[in-house]
Structure formats: structure tokens, C-alpha cells
N, C-alpha and C positions, 0 to 999 in steps of 0.2 A: 429413397437410393441410399447404398453404400458402396465405400472405394474397397476395394477387392482384387486379389490378383488372378486376369483370367487367363488359366491354361494355354487358351485355343490363340491368345493375341499375346504372351506371354509379357505383361504389363499389368499393372495396376490399373483398370477401368472402373468409370460408374459402373452398377449393376441396378436393375431394376428388380423389389423384390414382385416375386409372384404368389409366393402362399409363406405363411406363418407357420410355424408349427415346434417341435423341439430342434429342429434345424431351418432353416432359412432356403426357398427354392429361389435360385435370383437368376437372372438374366440377363446377358452383358448386352452394354445397349452399345458397342460397338461391332462385334461380330454376332450377336444371336444365339449365342451358345447358351443352352440352359444346364445347371448342374446345383445340387444341394451345396450349402455350407453351413458351418458351425453358427448358433446365435452366438452376436457379439457379447460378450459380459457388459453388464452394466455397472457400470459407477454407484456407487453408493456412498449416501452424505456420511459425512462424521460430524460429529463436532468433539473440536480440538480446546482444549483449558487453556485459555487465555489468559494473561494479567496486563490489564491494562493500566497504564500511571498518569497519571495528571499533578505536575509539580511534586508534589510532598507525599499524595494520597495514591495509593493502589487498590484496584478490583479484581475480583476473580469472577472472569467473566468466559465463554466459549465463543468462538468464531466456527461455521460451519464451511466446509470444505468437502470437496468430493476427494474419495480414498485416495487416486492415483494423480491426485493434483500435487504438482511443486508450487511450494508457498517460500519466498525469498525475502531477507531484509533490504525493507525499502517498500516492498509491497502497500499497498492501500487497499485494506479492508475495513469489514461490518463487525464490529463485534456487537454480541447481544448479551446484555447483563441484566439480569432478571426479563423487567420489561421494556427496557431502555435500549435502543438501537445506537451504534455511536461512531465515528468515523474515523479509524485506526491506520498506523503504520508500524511496520514489523521491523523493531528495533534486532532483536535478538530469537533465535530459536534451539530450543533443546531438545535433541535427539540423543539416546544411550545415554543418560547424566553428560553429556557433552555440547555446549557450544557450537552451533552449526551456521554457516552464511546461508544456506536452502536446504530444500528437504521436502519430501512427499509427504503429504497429509499424514497416511497412516504410521510413520514412523515416526512422529513427531512427537514426543510429551507433553511441552508446554511453548509456546509461541506468548515471547516478549513484548508489549506494545508503551507505545504513546498515544493518548488523545490528538486528534490536528482539528478534530470539530471545531474545537474553544481553545487555545494556549493566552501565553500568558510568554509577552515580548516582551524582555528587561535592553533597557538602554540605561548609558550612561550620557548624559549630559552636561557637557561643561559651559560656565559663562565667563572665563576667564580666571577667577582666582577659585571657584569651588566646581566639583563634579555631584551632581546627582543623579541619584540611582532610582529609575522609575520604573514601574510594570503595569506596560500596556497590554490590557485581555482583549484578545481581537478573534474574529473567524480564522483558521487554519491555512484556510486559501488566498488571506488577503497579501496585495502586495505591499513592501514597502522599498520606494525608489530612494537611491542617493539625490542629494540636492534637493526633494521637495522637502516641504515645512508639515509640520504634522503638529496635535496638538493632545497632552497626555494631564487632563484635570488642566488647571489653571496656566500649566506650563507650555509655550510653544519653543518650537526648533528644527533646524534644519540640519535633517540626517550627511552625516560626513562619510561614514565608512560603516560598513555590516560585514558579524564577523559569522561564518554560516555554520550547523553544526558538526559539517565534515569536515573542518579546519580552514577552509577558504577565508581569507581576510580581502572586501570587496571596496577598492576606493574611486573607480569610474563612476562619473557625473552620468545619472539616467540608468544606469544599470538596477536591477530590482531583485528579491527575492520573496517567497510567499517566507511569510508568518514561519509555516511550520519546520521552516528550511532553518531561522534563523537562531543563531544562540545569543547575539546580543547587538545592540544598536549603539553606534556611537554617533554623537550630534553637538549641535552648539547652542545655546538657549539665545534667543531674538527677542 
């Protein structure tokens, strides 16, 4: 089945493919009219150069996309780095030497990403006199909840605020965020 404009019906309808060749012979499922239509262009898969960042390290990898597929900042994709496949989030796209928020795959020169399967969440925990910097390795999809108690090494703390990468500061008890979206956690030592 393909969607196509039927001249008899005057609108896009489902068409059954009767015969395939250089062109397609199709029959409208609404009026039964038979006619020839050009074969639709098959999208091709292209490998787009991708920079995958994890903390202070970066690797050159690739992401496979359909040539007419639109890629945008914030998209979650899978990057292939030699024999490794890893979940990444698109942070920037380069097209014609300029950074853009979205583009068709065939126009993209480089996709800039960050690893989100495994992230390090930065936390500032205070005990009344001093503030301790903590680095918590965790899965990118792990939830952190304001008001909940967590353990990092030997230090137990309660989350009081969460600063998100896009700039918002969350303060309300019970609100939560994925680790991959967190810029910093603030808490008090227990």
C-alpha cells in the first residue's frame, strides 16, 4: 500500500500495488481506478560524522541517518564508535560551517553530542560549615528527586535543589529530573 493522489477521487488515498516495474501499477482502494505512478525514491542511509563528548574526553564516531531525515538539538540517537554503540544526545549541529538547531541529514557536516548512557552528576553538598564537591557516576536515565536521600561513597545527603542544563532551577519537593539533564545537584549532608 502507498498513499497517493487519486485523480478520480481528487484526494490522497491508499493505493494497492498491482505490479512493480520501472513504474508502479496501482489501484485506488476507494474508487478502484488503475493507473501508473512513478516509483517513490528510496531513502538511502548515510553515516554522519559525530563528535561524542564524555566529561573532558571526545571521540570521533558516526551516526546513521536516512538522507532526508531531520536531526535536531536534543534528539536522542545511537552513535557508533568503532565496535561500540552508545546512546547520545545531540547538543549542536554544523551545516555549511555554521551551528544550527536542526538540519536534514544530507546537509550536516558534523553532529556534536554528549554521552547519556553513563553520565557524571556533579553535586555540592554542605554540612553547615563546608561544601563538599561530589561526582556521582550514574545511568543517564536515572531519576534524581528533590527531597530524597542519596549516598555517594560514604556521604549521605538529601537533595534540596537541582540545576538543569537548560538553566532552570528546581526547588519543589518531589520534582525530579533525569541525570543526563542535570547540571548540578545541591544538597545537605545527613
